[in-house]
HTML snippet that shows the backbone in 3Dmol.js (N, CA, C, O; Angstrom):
<script src="https://3Dmol.org/build/3Dmol-min.js"></script>
<div id="view" style="width:600px;height:400px;position:relative"></div>
<script>
const pdb = `
ATOM      1  N   MET A   1     -11.322 -64.737  66.045  1.00  0.00           N
ATOM      2  CA  MET A   1     -12.061 -64.849  64.801  1.00  0.00           C
ATOM      3  C   MET A   1     -12.031 -66.296  64.319  1.00  0.00           C
ATOM      4  O   MET A   1     -10.971 -66.920  64.262  1.00  0.00           O
ATOM      5  N   SER A   2     -13.179 -66.808  63.980  1.00  0.00           N
ATOM      6  CA  SER A   2     -13.275 -68.179  63.495  1.00  0.00           C
ATOM      7  C   SER A   2     -12.812 -68.285  62.054  1.00  0.00           C
ATOM      8  O   SER A   2     -12.990 -67.364  61.257  1.00  0.00           O
ATOM      9  N   GLU A   3     -12.224 -69.407  61.739  1.00  0.00           N
ATOM     10  CA  GLU A   3     -11.843 -69.683  60.355  1.00  0.00           C
ATOM     11  C   GLU A   3     -12.950 -70.511  59.729  1.00  0.00           C
ATOM     12  O   GLU A   3     -13.440 -71.464  60.335  1.00  0.00           O
ATOM     13  N   HIS A   4     -13.345 -70.147  58.512  1.00  0.00           N
ATOM     14  CA  HIS A   4     -14.425 -70.857  57.827  1.00  0.00           C
ATOM     15  C   HIS A   4     -13.925 -71.376  56.493  1.00  0.00           C
ATOM     16  O   HIS A   4     -13.016 -70.808  55.888  1.00  0.00           O
ATOM     17  N   VAL A   5     -14.532 -72.457  56.049  1.00  0.00           N
ATOM     18  CA  VAL A   5     -14.270 -73.026  54.735  1.00  0.00           C
ATOM     19  C   VAL A   5     -15.598 -73.047  53.992  1.00  0.00           C
ATOM     20  O   VAL A   5     -16.629 -73.406  54.560  1.00  0.00           O
ATOM     21  N   TYR A   6     -15.568 -72.663  52.723  1.00  0.00           N
ATOM     22  CA  TYR A   6     -16.782 -72.600  51.922  1.00  0.00           C
ATOM     23  C   TYR A   6     -16.659 -73.474  50.684  1.00  0.00           C
ATOM     24  O   TYR A   6     -15.577 -73.629  50.117  1.00  0.00           O
ATOM     25  N   LYS A   7     -17.773 -74.032  50.281  1.00  0.00           N
ATOM     26  CA  LYS A   7     -17.881 -74.725  49.001  1.00  0.00           C
ATOM     27  C   LYS A   7     -18.710 -73.818  48.109  1.00  0.00           C
ATOM     28  O   LYS A   7     -19.709 -73.252  48.554  1.00  0.00           O
ATOM     29  N   GLN A   8     -18.301 -73.673  46.843  1.00  0.00           N
ATOM     30  CA  GLN A   8     -19.056 -72.866  45.897  1.00  0.00           C
ATOM     31  C   GLN A   8     -19.846 -73.766  44.955  1.00  0.00           C
ATOM     32  O   GLN A   8     -19.334 -74.765  44.449  1.00  0.00           O
ATOM     33  N   ILE A   9     -21.094 -73.395  44.733  1.00  0.00           N
ATOM     34  CA  ILE A   9     -21.900 -74.073  43.722  1.00  0.00           C
ATOM     35  C   ILE A   9     -22.454 -73.004  42.782  1.00  0.00           C
ATOM     36  O   ILE A   9     -22.481 -71.821  43.119  1.00  0.00           O
ATOM     37  N   GLU A  10     -22.885 -73.426  41.626  1.00  0.00           N
ATOM     38  CA  GLU A  10     -23.457 -72.500  40.661  1.00  0.00           C
ATOM     39  C   GLU A  10     -24.920 -72.850  40.436  1.00  0.00           C
ATOM     40  O   GLU A  10     -25.265 -74.015  40.237  1.00  0.00           O
ATOM     41  N   LEU A  11     -25.769 -71.846  40.469  1.00  0.00           N
ATOM     42  CA  LEU A  11     -27.206 -72.009  40.264  1.00  0.00           C
ATOM     43  C   LEU A  11     -27.672 -71.033  39.195  1.00  0.00           C
ATOM     44  O   LEU A  11     -27.083 -69.964  39.035  1.00  0.00           O
ATOM     45  N   THR A  12     -28.718 -71.387  38.462  1.00  0.00           N
ATOM     46  CA  THR A  12     -29.342 -70.466  37.518  1.00  0.00           C
ATOM     47  C   THR A  12     -30.821 -70.395  37.835  1.00  0.00           C
ATOM     48  O   THR A  12     -31.529 -71.401  37.813  1.00  0.00           O
ATOM     49  N   GLY A  13     -31.281 -69.175  38.134  1.00  0.00           N
ATOM     50  CA  GLY A  13     -32.694 -68.943  38.400  1.00  0.00           C
ATOM     51  C   GLY A  13     -33.314 -68.208  37.237  1.00  0.00           C
ATOM     52  O   GLY A  13     -32.617 -67.532  36.481  1.00  0.00           O
ATOM     53  N   SER A  14     -34.618 -68.335  37.088  1.00  0.00           N
ATOM     54  CA  SER A  14     -35.296 -67.633  36.005  1.00  0.00           C
ATOM     55  C   SER A  14     -36.569 -66.973  36.517  1.00  0.00           C
ATOM     56  O   SER A  14     -37.169 -67.417  37.496  1.00  0.00           O
ATOM     57  N   SER A  15     -36.972 -65.893  35.830  1.00  0.00           N
ATOM     58  CA  SER A  15     -38.163 -65.153  36.215  1.00  0.00           C
ATOM     59  C   SER A  15     -38.651 -64.326  35.032  1.00  0.00           C
ATOM     60  O   SER A  15     -37.856 -63.823  34.238  1.00  0.00           O
ATOM     61  N   ALA A  16     -39.943 -64.198  34.931  1.00  0.00           N
ATOM     62  CA  ALA A  16     -40.528 -63.323  33.916  1.00  0.00           C
ATOM     63  C   ALA A  16     -40.588 -61.878  34.420  1.00  0.00           C
ATOM     64  O   ALA A  16     -40.885 -60.967  33.647  1.00  0.00           O
ATOM     65  N   GLN A  17     -40.307 -61.662  35.716  1.00  0.00           N
ATOM     66  CA  GLN A  17     -40.462 -60.335  36.311  1.00  0.00           C
ATOM     67  C   GLN A  17     -39.196 -59.484  36.264  1.00  0.00           C
ATOM     68  O   GLN A  17     -39.240 -58.342  35.808  1.00  0.00           O
ATOM     69  N   SER A  18     -38.058 -60.029  36.734  1.00  0.00           N
ATOM     70  CA  SER A  18     -36.834 -59.227  36.816  1.00  0.00           C
ATOM     71  C   SER A  18     -35.628 -60.112  37.091  1.00  0.00           C
ATOM     72  O   SER A  18     -35.764 -61.282  37.448  1.00  0.00           O
ATOM     73  N   SER A  19     -34.453 -59.537  36.918  1.00  0.00           N
ATOM     74  CA  SER A  19     -33.230 -60.272  37.230  1.00  0.00           C
ATOM     75  C   SER A  19     -33.121 -60.503  38.742  1.00  0.00           C
ATOM     76  O   SER A  19     -32.676 -61.566  39.176  1.00  0.00           O
ATOM     77  N   ASP A  20     -33.526 -59.514  39.540  1.00  0.00           N
ATOM     78  CA  ASP A  20     -33.510 -59.683  40.994  1.00  0.00           C
ATOM     79  C   ASP A  20     -34.421 -60.833  41.416  1.00  0.00           C
ATOM     80  O   ASP A  20     -34.083 -61.603  42.314  1.00  0.00           O
ATOM     81  N   ASP A  21     -35.572 -60.943  40.765  1.00  0.00           N
ATOM     82  CA  ASP A  21     -36.500 -62.021  41.092  1.00  0.00           C
ATOM     83  C   ASP A  21     -35.919 -63.373  40.701  1.00  0.00           C
ATOM     84  O   ASP A  21     -36.156 -64.367  41.387  1.00  0.00           O
ATOM     85  N   ALA A  22     -35.160 -63.424  39.608  1.00  0.00           N
ATOM     86  CA  ALA A  22     -34.518 -64.675  39.199  1.00  0.00           C
ATOM     87  C   ALA A  22     -33.517 -65.140  40.267  1.00  0.00           C
ATOM     88  O   ALA A  22     -33.420 -66.336  40.543  1.00  0.00           O
ATOM     89  N   VAL A  23     -32.779 -64.207  40.861  1.00  0.00           N
ATOM     90  CA  VAL A  23     -31.855 -64.540  41.952  1.00  0.00           C
ATOM     91  C   VAL A  23     -32.643 -65.067  43.146  1.00  0.00           C
ATOM     92  O   VAL A  23     -32.268 -66.074  43.747  1.00  0.00           O
ATOM     93  N   ARG A  24     -33.729 -64.389  43.487  1.00  0.00           N
ATOM     94  CA  ARG A  24     -34.560 -64.800  44.621  1.00  0.00           C
ATOM     95  C   ARG A  24     -35.110 -66.209  44.415  1.00  0.00           C
ATOM     96  O   ARG A  24     -35.106 -67.021  45.340  1.00  0.00           O
ATOM     97  N   VAL A  25     -35.579 -66.496  43.208  1.00  0.00           N
ATOM     98  CA  VAL A  25     -36.124 -67.818  42.887  1.00  0.00           C
ATOM     99  C   VAL A  25     -35.061 -68.899  43.095  1.00  0.00           C
ATOM    100  O   VAL A  25     -35.333 -69.934  43.703  1.00  0.00           O
ATOM    101  N   ALA A  26     -33.859 -68.656  42.592  1.00  0.00           N
ATOM    102  CA  ALA A  26     -32.775 -69.635  42.730  1.00  0.00           C
ATOM    103  C   ALA A  26     -32.438 -69.887  44.192  1.00  0.00           C
ATOM    104  O   ALA A  26     -32.292 -71.038  44.605  1.00  0.00           O
ATOM    105  N   LEU A  27     -32.313 -68.822  44.980  1.00  0.00           N
ATOM    106  CA  LEU A  27     -31.939 -68.975  46.388  1.00  0.00           C
ATOM    107  C   LEU A  27     -33.046 -69.623  47.214  1.00  0.00           C
ATOM    108  O   LEU A  27     -32.771 -70.459  48.075  1.00  0.00           O
ATOM    109  N   GLU A  28     -34.285 -69.244  46.959  1.00  0.00           N
ATOM    110  CA  GLU A  28     -35.387 -69.843  47.720  1.00  0.00           C
ATOM    111  C   GLU A  28     -35.527 -71.334  47.429  1.00  0.00           C
ATOM    112  O   GLU A  28     -35.746 -72.132  48.340  1.00  0.00           O
ATOM    113  N   LYS A  29     -35.400 -71.706  46.160  1.00  0.00           N
ATOM    114  CA  LYS A  29     -35.497 -73.124  45.795  1.00  0.00           C
ATOM    115  C   LYS A  29     -34.333 -73.908  46.413  1.00  0.00           C
ATOM    116  O   LYS A  29     -34.539 -74.977  46.987  1.00  0.00           O
ATOM    117  N   ALA A  30     -33.116 -73.378  46.294  1.00  0.00           N
ATOM    118  CA  ALA A  30     -31.938 -74.069  46.822  1.00  0.00           C
ATOM    119  C   ALA A  30     -32.003 -74.216  48.339  1.00  0.00           C
ATOM    120  O   ALA A  30     -31.529 -75.211  48.886  1.00  0.00           O
ATOM    121  N   SER A  31     -32.584 -73.234  49.017  1.00  0.00           N
ATOM    122  CA  SER A  31     -32.629 -73.272  50.484  1.00  0.00           C
ATOM    123  C   SER A  31     -33.497 -74.411  51.013  1.00  0.00           C
ATOM    124  O   SER A  31     -33.433 -74.740  52.198  1.00  0.00           O
ATOM    125  N   LYS A  32     -34.306 -75.012  50.145  1.00  0.00           N
ATOM    126  CA  LYS A  32     -35.143 -76.142  50.569  1.00  0.00           C
ATOM    127  C   LYS A  32     -34.324 -77.421  50.753  1.00  0.00           C
ATOM    128  O   LYS A  32     -34.733 -78.319  51.489  1.00  0.00           O
ATOM    129  N   THR A  33     -33.158 -77.505  50.080  1.00  0.00           N
ATOM    130  CA  THR A  33     -32.345 -78.722  50.185  1.00  0.00           C
ATOM    131  C   THR A  33     -30.901 -78.458  50.618  1.00  0.00           C
ATOM    132  O   THR A  33     -30.193 -79.400  50.974  1.00  0.00           O
ATOM    133  N   LEU A  34     -30.454 -77.215  50.596  1.00  0.00           N
ATOM    134  CA  LEU A  34     -29.084 -76.878  50.989  1.00  0.00           C
ATOM    135  C   LEU A  34     -29.108 -76.113  52.301  1.00  0.00           C
ATOM    136  O   LEU A  34     -30.075 -75.417  52.613  1.00  0.00           O
ATOM    137  N   ARG A  35     -28.039 -76.248  53.060  1.00  0.00           N
ATOM    138  CA  ARG A  35     -27.947 -75.490  54.303  1.00  0.00           C
ATOM    139  C   ARG A  35     -26.642 -74.702  54.330  1.00  0.00           C
ATOM    140  O   ARG A  35     -25.732 -74.952  53.539  1.00  0.00           O
ATOM    141  N   ASN A  36     -26.571 -73.769  55.233  1.00  0.00           N
ATOM    142  CA  ASN A  36     -25.386 -72.938  55.448  1.00  0.00           C
ATOM    143  C   ASN A  36     -25.022 -72.078  54.245  1.00  0.00           C
ATOM    144  O   ASN A  36     -23.843 -71.817  54.007  1.00  0.00           O
ATOM    145  N   MET A  37     -26.027 -71.630  53.476  1.00  0.00           N
ATOM    146  CA  MET A  37     -25.737 -70.687  52.394  1.00  0.00           C
ATOM    147  C   MET A  37     -25.417 -69.336  53.030  1.00  0.00           C
ATOM    148  O   MET A  37     -26.169 -68.851  53.876  1.00  0.00           O
ATOM    149  N   HIS A  38     -24.290 -68.722  52.617  1.00  0.00           N
ATOM    150  CA  HIS A  38     -23.864 -67.486  53.268  1.00  0.00           C
ATOM    151  C   HIS A  38     -23.689 -66.308  52.331  1.00  0.00           C
ATOM    152  O   HIS A  38     -23.821 -65.166  52.771  1.00  0.00           O
ATOM    153  N   TRP A  39     -23.404 -66.528  51.085  1.00  0.00           N
ATOM    154  CA  TRP A  39     -23.212 -65.411  50.164  1.00  0.00           C
ATOM    155  C   TRP A  39     -23.501 -65.860  48.735  1.00  0.00           C
ATOM    156  O   TRP A  39     -23.531 -67.053  48.436  1.00  0.00           O
ATOM    157  N   PHE A  40     -23.711 -64.880  47.863  1.00  0.00           N
ATOM    158  CA  PHE A  40     -23.844 -65.186  46.443  1.00  0.00           C
ATOM    159  C   PHE A  40     -23.176 -64.098  45.620  1.00  0.00           C
ATOM    160  O   PHE A  40     -22.991 -62.969  46.074  1.00  0.00           O
ATOM    161  N   GLU A  41     -22.823 -64.468  44.402  1.00  0.00           N
ATOM    162  CA  GLU A  41     -22.187 -63.550  43.452  1.00  0.00           C
ATOM    163  C   GLU A  41     -22.836 -63.785  42.087  1.00  0.00           C
ATOM    164  O   GLU A  41     -22.878 -64.917  41.605  1.00  0.00           O
ATOM    165  N   VAL A  42     -23.338 -62.722  41.470  1.00  0.00           N
ATOM    166  CA  VAL A  42     -23.922 -62.843  40.135  1.00  0.00           C
ATOM    167  C   VAL A  42     -22.785 -62.975  39.128  1.00  0.00           C
ATOM    168  O   VAL A  42     -21.891 -62.131  39.082  1.00  0.00           O
ATOM    169  N   VAL A  43     -22.820 -64.038  38.318  1.00  0.00           N
ATOM    170  CA  VAL A  43     -21.760 -64.258  37.335  1.00  0.00           C
ATOM    171  C   VAL A  43     -22.237 -64.095  35.893  1.00  0.00           C
ATOM    172  O   VAL A  43     -21.428 -63.897  34.987  1.00  0.00           O
ATOM    173  N   GLU A  44     -23.555 -64.179  35.683  1.00  0.00           N
ATOM    174  CA  GLU A  44     -24.064 -64.023  34.323  1.00  0.00           C
ATOM    175  C   GLU A  44     -25.540 -63.645  34.366  1.00  0.00           C
ATOM    176  O   GLU A  44     -26.316 -64.192  35.151  1.00  0.00           O
ATOM    177  N   THR A  45     -25.909 -62.705  33.511  1.00  0.00           N
ATOM    178  CA  THR A  45     -27.308 -62.323  33.367  1.00  0.00           C
ATOM    179  C   THR A  45     -27.648 -62.368  31.889  1.00  0.00           C
ATOM    180  O   THR A  45     -26.915 -61.839  31.054  1.00  0.00           O
ATOM    181  N   ARG A  46     -28.761 -63.002  31.576  1.00  0.00           N
ATOM    182  CA  ARG A  46     -29.207 -63.045  30.192  1.00  0.00           C
ATOM    183  C   ARG A  46     -30.730 -63.052  30.169  1.00  0.00           C
ATOM    184  O   ARG A  46     -31.378 -63.278  31.191  1.00  0.00           O
ATOM    185  N   GLY A  47     -31.282 -62.805  29.008  1.00  0.00           N
ATOM    186  CA  GLY A  47     -32.725 -62.758  28.908  1.00  0.00           C
ATOM    187  C   GLY A  47     -33.215 -63.164  27.533  1.00  0.00           C
ATOM    188  O   GLY A  47     -32.453 -63.232  26.569  1.00  0.00           O
ATOM    189  N   HIS A  48     -34.491 -63.425  27.473  1.00  0.00           N
ATOM    190  CA  HIS A  48     -35.162 -63.791  26.227  1.00  0.00           C
ATOM    191  C   HIS A  48     -35.929 -62.564  25.744  1.00  0.00           C
ATOM    192  O   HIS A  48     -36.676 -61.952  26.507  1.00  0.00           O
ATOM    193  N   ILE A  49     -35.742 -62.209  24.477  1.00  0.00           N
ATOM    194  CA  ILE A  49     -36.390 -61.034  23.891  1.00  0.00           C
ATOM    195  C   ILE A  49     -37.443 -61.489  22.896  1.00  0.00           C
ATOM    196  O   ILE A  49     -37.207 -62.385  22.086  1.00  0.00           O
ATOM    197  N   GLU A  50     -38.610 -60.857  22.968  1.00  0.00           N
ATOM    198  CA  GLU A  50     -39.659 -61.120  21.981  1.00  0.00           C
ATOM    199  C   GLU A  50     -40.349 -59.797  21.666  1.00  0.00           C
ATOM    200  O   GLU A  50     -40.764 -59.068  22.566  1.00  0.00           O
ATOM    201  N   ASP A  51     -40.463 -59.502  20.383  1.00  0.00           N
ATOM    202  CA  ASP A  51     -41.059 -58.241  19.920  1.00  0.00           C
ATOM    203  C   ASP A  51     -40.397 -57.024  20.555  1.00  0.00           C
ATOM    204  O   ASP A  51     -41.064 -56.044  20.885  1.00  0.00           O
ATOM    205  N   GLY A  52     -39.063 -57.097  20.726  1.00  0.00           N
ATOM    206  CA  GLY A  52     -38.300 -55.977  21.263  1.00  0.00           C
ATOM    207  C   GLY A  52     -38.420 -55.776  22.761  1.00  0.00           C
ATOM    208  O   GLY A  52     -37.936 -54.774  23.287  1.00  0.00           O
ATOM    209  N   LYS A  53     -39.055 -56.707  23.459  1.00  0.00           N
ATOM    210  CA  LYS A  53     -39.230 -56.584  24.907  1.00  0.00           C
ATOM    211  C   LYS A  53     -38.622 -57.782  25.621  1.00  0.00           C
ATOM    212  O   LYS A  53     -38.592 -58.893  25.092  1.00  0.00           O
ATOM    213  N   VAL A  54     -38.143 -57.535  26.822  1.00  0.00           N
ATOM    214  CA  VAL A  54     -37.616 -58.626  27.641  1.00  0.00           C
ATOM    215  C   VAL A  54     -38.784 -59.482  28.093  1.00  0.00           C
ATOM    216  O   VAL A  54     -39.693 -59.008  28.774  1.00  0.00           O
ATOM    217  N   LEU A  55     -38.748 -60.751  27.706  1.00  0.00           N
ATOM    218  CA  LEU A  55     -39.828 -61.668  28.051  1.00  0.00           C
ATOM    219  C   LEU A  55     -39.496 -62.494  29.291  1.00  0.00           C
ATOM    220  O   LEU A  55     -40.383 -62.855  30.065  1.00  0.00           O
ATOM    221  N   HIS A  56     -38.198 -62.790  29.471  1.00  0.00           N
ATOM    222  CA  HIS A  56     -37.793 -63.682  30.549  1.00  0.00           C
ATOM    223  C   HIS A  56     -36.340 -63.408  30.923  1.00  0.00           C
ATOM    224  O   HIS A  56     -35.517 -63.136  30.048  1.00  0.00           O
ATOM    225  N   TRP A  57     -36.020 -63.476  32.204  1.00  0.00           N
ATOM    226  CA  TRP A  57     -34.669 -63.296  32.722  1.00  0.00           C
ATOM    227  C   TRP A  57     -34.108 -64.629  33.195  1.00  0.00           C
ATOM    228  O   TRP A  57     -34.838 -65.462  33.731  1.00  0.00           O
ATOM    229  N   GLN A  58     -32.793 -64.828  32.992  1.00  0.00           N
ATOM    230  CA  GLN A  58     -32.052 -65.940  33.599  1.00  0.00           C
ATOM    231  C   GLN A  58     -30.795 -65.355  34.224  1.00  0.00           C
ATOM    232  O   GLN A  58     -30.065 -64.601  33.582  1.00  0.00           O
ATOM    233  N   VAL A  59     -30.549 -65.705  35.475  1.00  0.00           N
ATOM    234  CA  VAL A  59     -29.379 -65.199  36.187  1.00  0.00           C
ATOM    235  C   VAL A  59     -28.622 -66.382  36.789  1.00  0.00           C
ATOM    236  O   VAL A  59     -29.198 -67.198  37.508  1.00  0.00           O
ATOM    237  N   THR A  60     -27.336 -66.462  36.491  1.00  0.00           N
ATOM    238  CA  THR A  60     -26.480 -67.492  37.070  1.00  0.00           C
ATOM    239  C   THR A  60     -25.703 -66.872  38.219  1.00  0.00           C
ATOM    240  O   THR A  60     -25.109 -65.801  38.086  1.00  0.00           O
ATOM    241  N   ILE A  61     -25.720 -67.570  39.355  1.00  0.00           N
ATOM    242  CA  ILE A  61     -25.028 -67.090  40.556  1.00  0.00           C
ATOM    243  C   ILE A  61     -24.123 -68.180  41.106  1.00  0.00           C
ATOM    244  O   ILE A  61     -24.381 -69.372  40.939  1.00  0.00           O
ATOM    245  N   LYS A  62     -23.058 -67.746  41.765  1.00  0.00           N
ATOM    246  CA  LYS A  62     -22.240 -68.650  42.580  1.00  0.00           C
ATOM    247  C   LYS A  62     -22.718 -68.451  44.008  1.00  0.00           C
ATOM    248  O   LYS A  62     -22.939 -67.322  44.448  1.00  0.00           O
ATOM    249  N   VAL A  63     -22.874 -69.548  44.726  1.00  0.00           N
ATOM    250  CA  VAL A  63     -23.337 -69.495  46.117  1.00  0.00           C
ATOM    251  C   VAL A  63     -22.273 -70.133  47.001  1.00  0.00           C
ATOM    252  O   VAL A  63     -21.766 -71.211  46.693  1.00  0.00           O
ATOM    253  N   GLY A  64     -21.940 -69.471  48.089  1.00  0.00           N
ATOM    254  CA  GLY A  64     -20.984 -70.005  49.047  1.00  0.00           C
ATOM    255  C   GLY A  64     -21.702 -70.707  50.180  1.00  0.00           C
ATOM    256  O   GLY A  64     -22.538 -70.116  50.864  1.00  0.00           O
ATOM    257  N   LEU A  65     -21.367 -71.986  50.375  1.00  0.00           N
ATOM    258  CA  LEU A  65     -21.933 -72.799  51.449  1.00  0.00           C
ATOM    259  C   LEU A  65     -20.848 -73.041  52.495  1.00  0.00           C
ATOM    260  O   LEU A  65     -19.787 -73.580  52.183  1.00  0.00           O
ATOM    261  N   ARG A  66     -21.114 -72.646  53.721  1.00  0.00           N
ATOM    262  CA  ARG A  66     -20.119 -72.865  54.783  1.00  0.00           C
ATOM    263  C   ARG A  66     -20.095 -74.332  55.152  1.00  0.00           C
ATOM    264  O   ARG A  66     -21.138 -74.928  55.421  1.00  0.00           O
ATOM    265  N   ILE A  67     -18.907 -74.918  55.167  1.00  0.00           N
ATOM    266  CA  ILE A  67     -18.713 -76.313  55.557  1.00  0.00           C
ATOM    267  C   ILE A  67     -18.615 -76.390  57.075  1.00  0.00           C
ATOM    268  O   ILE A  67     -17.861 -75.646  57.701  1.00  0.00           O
ATOM    269  N   ASP A  68     -19.386 -77.301  57.653  1.00  0.00           N
ATOM    270  CA  ASP A  68     -19.351 -77.479  59.118  1.00  0.00           C
ATOM    271  C   ASP A  68     -18.016 -78.039  59.575  1.00  0.00           C
ATOM    272  O   ASP A  68     -17.812 -78.251  60.770  1.00  0.00           O
TER     273      ASP A  68
END
`;
const viewer = $3Dmol.createViewer("view");
viewer.addModel(pdb, "pdb");
viewer.setStyle({}, {cartoon: {color: "spectrum"}});
viewer.zoomTo();
viewer.render();
</script>
């Protein structure tokens, strides 16, 4: 079994559609400049409310990047 070392970073994605979409947005954007992303953990979910309805989602995630 190989031993791996990971660096953790924190990202916040946003979406008007859903919390899942906010996570997807963050990971897709980060994947354009980061490599070796292997896992994520949701650490905070929040949203903007207007007229009693969720208008926008923001999700903060920790992402594990494997160090070469």
